[in-house]
C-alpha positions as CSV (number, residue, x, y, z in Angstrom):
1,M,-3.6,5.2,32.7
2,R,-6.7,3.3,31.7
3,R,-6.7,4.6,28.3
4,F,-3.1,2.7,27.4
5,A,-4.4,-0.2,29.3
6,V,-7.2,-0.5,26.8
7,I,-5.1,0.2,24.0
8,A,-2.8,-2.6,25.1
9,L,-5.7,-5.0,25.7
10,S,-6.6,-4.1,22.1
11,L,-3.4,-4.9,20.5
12,L,-3.1,-8.1,22.7
13,M,-6.5,-9.2,21.2
14,L,-5.6,-8.4,17.6
15,S,-2.4,-10.2,18.0
16,G,-4.3,-13.3,19.8
17,C,-6.8,-12.9,16.6
18,Q,-4.0,-13.1,14.2
19,S,-2.5,-16.2,15.8
20,A,-5.7,-18.0,15.8
21,Y,-6.2,-17.0,12.2
22,Y,-2.7,-18.2,11.2
23,S,-3.1,-21.7,13.2
24,A,-6.6,-22.3,11.8
25,M,-5.2,-21.8,8.3
26,E,-2.4,-24.1,9.1
27,K,-4.6,-26.8,10.1
28,A,-6.4,-26.1,6.9
29,G,-3.0,-26.8,5.0
30,V,-2.6,-23.1,4.2
31,H,0.8,-22.0,5.6
32,K,2.0,-18.5,6.4
33,R,4.3,-18.5,3.3
34,D,1.1,-19.0,1.0
35,I,-0.7,-16.3,3.2
36,L,2.2,-14.1,2.5
37,V,2.2,-14.6,-1.3
38,D,-1.4,-13.8,-1.4
39,R,-1.1,-10.7,0.5
40,V,1.8,-9.5,-1.4
41,G,-0.3,-10.0,-4.6
42,D,-3.4,-8.2,-2.9
43,A,-1.0,-5.2,-2.2
44,R,0.5,-5.0,-5.6
45,D,-3.0,-5.1,-7.1
46,S,-4.0,-2.3,-4.6
47,Q,-1.2,-0.2,-5.9
48,Q,-2.1,-0.9,-9.4
49,Q,-5.6,0.0,-9.1
50,A,-4.2,3.4,-6.9
51,K,-2.2,4.1,-10.0
52,E,-5.0,4.3,-12.2
53,Q,-7.3,6.1,-9.8
54,F,-4.5,8.9,-9.0
55,K,-4.2,9.3,-12.7
56,D,-7.7,9.7,-13.0
57,A,-7.7,12.0,-10.4
58,L,-5.0,14.4,-12.2
59,E,-7.0,14.4,-15.4
60,H,-10.1,15.6,-13.8
61,Y,-8.1,18.1,-11.7
62,R,-6.7,19.3,-15.2
63,S,-10.2,19.4,-16.6
64,V,-11.2,21.9,-14.0
65,V,-8.3,24.2,-14.2
66,Q,-7.3,24.2,-17.8
67,V,-10.2,23.4,-20.1
68,Q,-12.2,26.3,-21.1
69,G,-15.9,26.2,-21.1
70,G,-18.4,23.6,-19.6
71,E,-20.2,23.5,-16.3
72,L,-17.7,24.2,-13.8
73,E,-20.3,22.7,-10.9
74,K,-20.2,19.2,-12.4
75,R,-16.5,19.4,-13.0
76,Y,-16.0,20.2,-9.3
77,E,-18.1,17.5,-8.4
78,A,-16.2,15.1,-10.7
79,L,-13.2,16.0,-9.1
80,N,-14.5,15.9,-5.6
81,R,-15.6,12.2,-6.5
82,E,-12.0,11.5,-7.8
83,Y,-10.2,12.8,-4.5
84,E,-12.6,10.8,-2.3
85,A,-11.9,7.7,-4.4
86,S,-8.2,8.5,-4.3
87,E,-8.3,8.6,-0.5
88,N,-10.1,5.1,-0.3
89,S,-7.5,3.6,-2.8
90,A,-5.0,5.1,-0.1
91,R,-6.5,3.3,2.7
92,T,-6.5,0.2,0.9
93,V,-2.9,0.2,0.1
94,R,-1.8,1.1,3.6
95,A,-4.3,-1.6,4.9
96,R,-2.6,-4.2,2.5
97,I,1.0,-3.2,3.1
98,Q,0.1,-3.6,7.1
99,A,-1.3,-7.2,6.4
100,V,2.0,-8.1,4.5
101,E,4.1,-6.9,7.6
102,D,1.7,-8.9,9.8
103,V,2.2,-12.1,8.1
104,A,5.8,-11.7,7.0
105,D,6.6,-11.0,10.9
106,A,4.8,-14.2,12.0
107,L,6.5,-16.2,9.3
108,F,10.0,-15.2,10.1
109,K,9.6,-15.6,13.8
110,E,8.2,-18.9,13.0
111,W,11.0,-19.9,10.8
112,D,13.7,-18.5,13.3
113,Q,12.1,-20.9,16.0
114,E,12.0,-23.8,13.6
115,L,16.0,-23.5,13.2
116,K,16.6,-24.4,16.7
117,Q,14.7,-27.8,16.2
118,Y,17.2,-29.0,13.6
119,S,19.3,-32.0,14.6
120,N,20.8,-32.2,11.2
121,K,23.3,-29.3,11.0
122,S,23.8,-29.3,7.0
123,L,19.6,-29.0,6.9
124,R,19.6,-26.4,9.6
125,D,22.3,-24.4,7.8
126,A,20.3,-24.7,4.4
127,S,17.2,-23.5,6.0
128,A,19.1,-20.5,7.6
129,K,20.6,-19.6,4.5
130,E,16.9,-19.7,2.5
131,L,15.7,-17.7,5.6
132,S,18.4,-15.1,5.3
133,R,17.7,-14.7,1.6
134,T,14.1,-14.2,1.6
135,R,14.4,-11.8,4.6
136,A,16.6,-9.9,2.4
137,E,14.2,-9.8,-0.8
138,Y,11.3,-9.2,1.6
139,R,13.0,-6.0,2.9
140,I,13.7,-4.7,-0.5
141,L,10.0,-5.4,-1.2
142,L,8.8,-3.4,1.9
143,Q,11.2,-0.7,1.0
144,R,9.6,-0.1,-2.4
145,M,6.1,-0.4,-0.9
146,K,6.9,2.1,1.9
147,A,8.3,4.6,-0.5
148,A,5.3,4.4,-2.8
149,E,3.0,5.0,0.2
150,K,4.9,8.1,1.2
151,R,4.1,9.6,-1.9
152,I,0.6,9.2,-1.4
153,D,0.1,12.1,1.1
154,P,1.8,14.8,-1.0
155,V,-0.8,14.0,-3.8
156,L,-3.8,13.8,-1.6
157,D,-2.6,16.8,0.2
158,V,-2.6,19.0,-3.1
159,L,-5.9,17.8,-4.1
160,R,-7.8,18.0,-0.6
161,D,-6.6,21.6,-0.5
162,Q,-7.7,22.6,-4.3
163,V,-11.1,20.7,-3.4
164,L,-11.7,22.6,-0.6
165,F,-10.9,25.9,-2.1
166,L,-13.0,25.3,-5.3
167,K,-15.7,24.2,-3.0
168,H,-16.8,27.9,-2.0
169,N,-14.7,29.6,-4.6
170,L,-16.1,28.1,-8.1
171,N,-15.5,31.1,-10.5
172,A,-13.4,31.7,-13.3
173,R,-11.0,33.9,-11.2
174,A,-10.7,31.3,-8.5
175,I,-10.0,28.4,-11.2
176,S,-7.3,30.7,-13.0
177,S,-5.4,31.1,-9.6
178,L,-5.0,27.3,-9.5
179,H,-3.2,26.6,-12.7
180,G,0.4,26.9,-11.4
181,E,-0.6,23.9,-8.8
182,Y,-1.3,21.8,-11.7
183,Q,2.4,21.4,-12.5
184,T,3.0,20.7,-8.7
185,L,0.3,18.3,-8.7
186,Q,1.5,16.4,-11.9
187,T,5.2,16.2,-10.6
188,N,3.8,14.7,-7.2
189,V,1.5,12.3,-9.4
190,D,4.3,11.2,-11.7
191,Q,6.6,10.4,-8.6
192,L,3.9,8.5,-7.1
193,L,3.4,6.3,-10.3
194,A,7.0,5.6,-10.6
195,D,7.3,4.6,-7.2
196,M,4.3,2.4,-7.4
197,Q,5.4,0.9,-10.6
198,R,8.9,-0.1,-8.7
199,A,6.7,-1.6,-6.0
200,I,4.5,-3.4,-8.3
201,D,7.7,-5.1,-10.1
202,E,9.3,-5.8,-7.0
203,A,6.1,-7.8,-5.9
204,D,6.0,-9.9,-8.8
205,V,9.6,-10.8,-8.4
206,F,9.1,-11.7,-4.9
207,I,6.0,-13.8,-5.4
208,R,7.7,-15.7,-8.5
209,R,10.9,-16.6,-6.2
210,L,8.5,-17.8,-3.2
211,Q,6.4,-19.6,-5.6
212,A,9.5,-21.3,-7.1
213,A,11.1,-22.3,-3.7
214,N,7.8,-23.9,-2.9
215,D,7.9,-26.1,-6.3
């Protein structure tokens, strides 16, 4: 029971910190909409970097299992570094998506509350229409980002398994047994890259529309 109380308190403190942050930024002239644009841009950039990282990891895996000759130990160490870098990229992508969700939730909650403050019905209706459109576009963006995020684990799972196996079986026979896994990994990476590119493209569209609405 105490454990759940601690967790609940931590969540309230985190929520309070976010609220204080947004309030401080508002006083400095930086609104939640501006923060959302910045965080969507950060999420897009993290996915672009992750794309390059996973492509590099796939190439290093190929160099271990398909390229003849060379020092296996060095190639394994390079692959392990790529796997660890891929894990870091995955964590960054997830954190950036969470940051987008946090500020989007705060923005839409604030926007909803402000609709009740209008005395002019036509202005309220116009704002409500803009809110509905922005929410719909945000849902599409978030779906794209989440779809790409879900593709990450299958790639990391394959990489992790192979790195762990090679750690204690770094010989020609063990490597030859992994040839078939390369196609599986390549398929998973290709799907991940395609989904990430869709999320990146959607982020660009979302950012342009929010910025245009502010002009």
